[in-house]
SEZA-146841 format. One line per field, with one value per residue (C-alpha): residue number from 1; x, y, z. Coordinates in nm, 2 decimals. Example, Ala and Ser with C-alpha at 12.3 -4.5 7.8 and 13.67 -1.06 7.14 Angstrom:
% residues 2
k	1; 2
px	1.23; 1.37
py	-0.45; -0.11
pz	0.78; 0.71
//
This chain:
% residues 195
k	1; 2; 3; 4; 5; 6; 7; 8; 9; 10; 11; 12; 13; 14; 15; 16; 17; 18; 19; 20; 21; 22; 23; 24; 25; 26; 27; 28; 29; 30; 31; 32; 33; 34; 35; 36; 37; 38; 39; 40; 41; 42; 43; 44; 45; 46; 47; 48; 49; 50; 51; 52; 53; 54; 55; 56; 57; 58; 59; 60; 61; 62; 63; 64; 65; 66; 67; 68; 69; 70; 71; 72; 73; 74; 75; 76; 77; 78; 79; 80; 81; 82; 83; 84; 85; 86; 87; 88; 89; 90; 91; 92; 93; 94; 95; 96; 97; 98; 99; 100; 101; 102; 103; 104; 105; 106; 107; 108; 109; 110; 111; 112; 113; 114; 115; 116; 117; 118; 119; 120; 121; 122; 123; 124; 125; 126; 127; 128; 129; 130; 131; 132; 133; 134; 135; 136; 137; 138; 139; 140; 141; 142; 143; 144; 145; 146; 147; 148; 149; 150; 151; 152; 153; 154; 155; 156; 157; 158; 159; 160; 161; 162; 163; 164; 165; 166; 167; 168; 169; 170; 171; 172; 173; 174; 175; 176; 177; 178; 179; 180; 181; 182; 183; 184; 185; 186; 187; 188; 189; 190; 191; 192; 193; 194; 195
px	0.94; 0.74; 0.38; 0.10; -0.27; -0.39; -0.08; -0.23; 0.02; -0.05; 0.11; 0.23; 0.17; 0.38; 0.67; 0.61; 0.69; 0.51; 0.46; 0.36; 0.03; -0.20; -0.53; -0.79; -1.08; -1.46; -1.66; -1.82; -2.19; -2.28; -2.19; -2.42; -2.61; -2.49; -2.46; -2.81; -2.84; -2.82; -2.50; -2.43; -2.27; -1.93; -1.91; -2.07; -1.82; -1.49; -1.64; -1.64; -1.29; -1.18; -1.30; -1.17; -0.82; -0.83; -1.12; -1.07; -1.02; -1.24; -1.07; -0.77; -0.65; -0.54; -0.74; -1.17; -1.39; -1.70; -1.87; -1.93; -1.57; -1.46; -1.73; -1.55; -1.24; -1.40; -1.56; -1.31; -1.11; -1.33; -1.31; -0.98; -1.01; -1.36; -1.52; -1.63; -1.46; -1.14; -1.14; -1.24; -0.93; -0.71; -0.82; -0.80; -0.42; -0.35; -0.57; -0.32; -0.49; -0.71; -0.55; -0.54; -0.80; -1.07; -0.85; -0.57; -0.63; -0.95; -0.61; -0.37; -0.62; -0.65; -0.32; -0.20; -0.51; -0.43; -0.08; -0.14; -0.47; -0.79; -0.66; -0.29; -0.38; -0.58; -0.38; -0.12; -0.32; -0.44; -0.06; 0.03; -0.20; 0.01; 0.04; -0.27; -0.11; 0.14; 0.14; -0.04; 0.25; 0.51; 0.36; 0.41; 0.78; 0.80; 0.50; 0.77; 0.94; 0.52; 0.53; 0.81; 0.75; 0.42; 0.51; 0.81; 0.56; 0.31; 0.60; 0.72; 0.32; 0.25; 0.52; 0.54; 0.62; 0.89; 0.99; 1.04; 1.25; 1.49; 1.50; 1.57; 1.81; 2.02; 1.98; 2.08; 2.37; 2.46; 2.44; 2.71; 2.89; 2.93; 2.99; 3.29; 3.40; 3.43; 3.59; 3.88; 3.91; 3.95; 4.20; 4.36; 4.39; 4.39; 4.59; 4.74; 5.16; 5.23; 5.62
py	1.25; 0.90; 0.93; 0.71; 0.73; 0.84; 1.14; 1.52; 1.77; 2.08; 2.38; 2.45; 2.87; 2.82; 2.67; 2.81; 2.47; 2.24; 1.89; 1.54; 1.43; 1.12; 1.26; 1.31; 1.08; 1.24; 1.19; 0.93; 1.08; 0.75; 0.71; 0.97; 0.75; 0.43; 0.61; 0.60; 0.27; 0.03; -0.09; -0.43; -0.57; -0.59; -0.21; -0.16; -0.37; -0.12; 0.13; -0.07; -0.18; 0.23; 0.36; 0.10; 0.18; 0.55; 0.64; 1.00; 0.91; 1.20; 1.44; 1.37; 1.47; 1.13; 0.94; 0.99; 1.19; 1.05; 0.78; 0.77; 0.81; 0.46; 0.32; 0.42; 0.33; 0.03; -0.06; 0.08; -0.24; -0.53; -0.40; -0.50; -0.82; -0.89; -0.96; -0.78; -1.00; -1.06; -0.72; -0.76; -0.97; -0.77; -0.44; -0.59; -0.72; -0.38; -0.12; 0.20; 0.16; 0.36; 0.67; 0.63; 0.74; 0.53; 0.64; 0.55; 0.27; 0.20; 0.25; 0.06; -0.25; -0.22; -0.23; -0.50; -0.67; -0.58; -0.73; -1.02; -1.19; -1.14; -1.46; -1.38; -1.00; -1.07; -1.34; -1.05; -0.76; -1.07; -1.15; -0.75; -0.49; -0.15; -0.28; -0.12; 0.22; 0.21; 0.48; 0.26; 0.43; 0.33; -0.06; -0.12; -0.10; -0.33; -0.64; -0.93; -0.77; -0.66; -1.00; -1.15; -0.89; -0.98; -1.39; -1.29; -1.06; -1.32; -1.56; -1.31; -1.25; -1.64; -1.70; -1.33; -1.57; -1.72; -1.38; -1.22; -1.47; -1.48; -1.04; -1.01; -1.29; -1.10; -0.79; -0.93; -1.07; -0.69; -0.58; -0.84; -0.83; -0.42; -0.47; -0.71; -0.43; -0.14; -0.37; -0.47; -0.08; -0.01; -0.29; -0.19; 0.14; 0.15; -0.18; -0.18; 0.02; 0.20; 0.19
pz	-2.41; -2.40; -2.49; -2.54; -2.60; -2.20; -2.15; -2.28; -2.36; -2.06; -2.00; -1.72; -1.61; -1.24; -1.44; -1.80; -2.01; -2.10; -1.99; -2.11; -1.82; -1.79; -1.94; -1.65; -1.56; -1.66; -1.33; -1.35; -1.29; -1.24; -0.84; -0.73; -0.71; -0.59; -0.21; -0.23; -0.24; 0.13; 0.24; 0.24; 0.54; 0.42; 0.39; 0.68; 0.84; 0.61; 0.80; 1.19; 1.06; 0.98; 1.32; 1.55; 1.32; 1.41; 1.59; 1.51; 1.12; 1.07; 1.14; 1.00; 0.69; 0.56; 0.32; 0.38; 0.58; 0.56; 0.56; 0.17; 0.07; 0.29; 0.14; -0.21; -0.12; -0.03; -0.36; -0.54; -0.27; -0.41; -0.79; -0.75; -0.61; -0.70; -0.37; -0.03; 0.10; -0.03; -0.01; 0.40; 0.43; 0.25; 0.42; 0.78; 0.67; 0.60; 0.72; 0.58; 0.21; 0.37; 0.38; -0.03; -0.26; -0.38; -0.77; -0.67; -0.55; -0.86; -1.11; -0.93; -0.93; -1.30; -1.36; -1.20; -1.33; -1.68; -1.60; -1.43; -1.45; -1.19; -0.99; -0.99; -0.94; -0.66; -0.55; -0.51; -0.37; -0.06; 0.08; 0.04; 0.01; 0.09; -0.36; -0.41; -0.36; -0.57; -0.76; -1.14; -1.34; -1.14; -1.15; -1.47; -1.51; -1.17; -1.21; -1.17; -0.84; -0.69; -0.72; -0.55; -0.27; -0.19; -0.20; 0.06; 0.27; 0.29; 0.40; 0.74; 0.77; 0.80; 1.00; 1.26; 1.52; 1.38; 1.23; 1.46; 1.66; 1.37; 1.34; 1.74; 1.71; 1.45; 1.64; 1.97; 1.72; 1.69; 1.95; 2.08; 1.74; 1.87; 2.24; 2.13; 1.90; 2.14; 2.42; 2.21; 2.10; 2.48; 2.59; 2.30; 2.40; 2.76; 2.85; 2.57; 2.63; 2.44; 2.31
//
């Protein structure tokens, strides 16, 4: 069992055994004060984006169910990418980020920045914002593939018309190949005399 300074041993009363778990973060007592500040234009745009994407988001079991939670989620994305405009760009590209907690987003952002540096982490997040939804412990071991996948996703999204055309062509070719195979089987079974 590997251990790090961020882990602690806890007793699981359900399974009656000890396990190594990441230490829980202490509550941030100053975070509540930030909610008293006026909303920025970017925070308001993020809230509008959330409402537009899912008008009944307050009733959903996923993500925040109040405005303060949406704001905290947005601030976590800002912390990961470094600016409100980049955070809005990431949320426009992948609004599903709103479905995850701000702690998850913040921790994933920290892991990306520590491994790649702020500039490269921002580039990767803007190409593939879904990287903020990956378990932070999983990010540590697969940073190289995360960067490559972000580049691939960026190419596909930027060339979505060409990607749709290629996908449609592949689907058509697959359908024709299956049809041809079925025709050949039927021809052999039905039209070929049996000796």
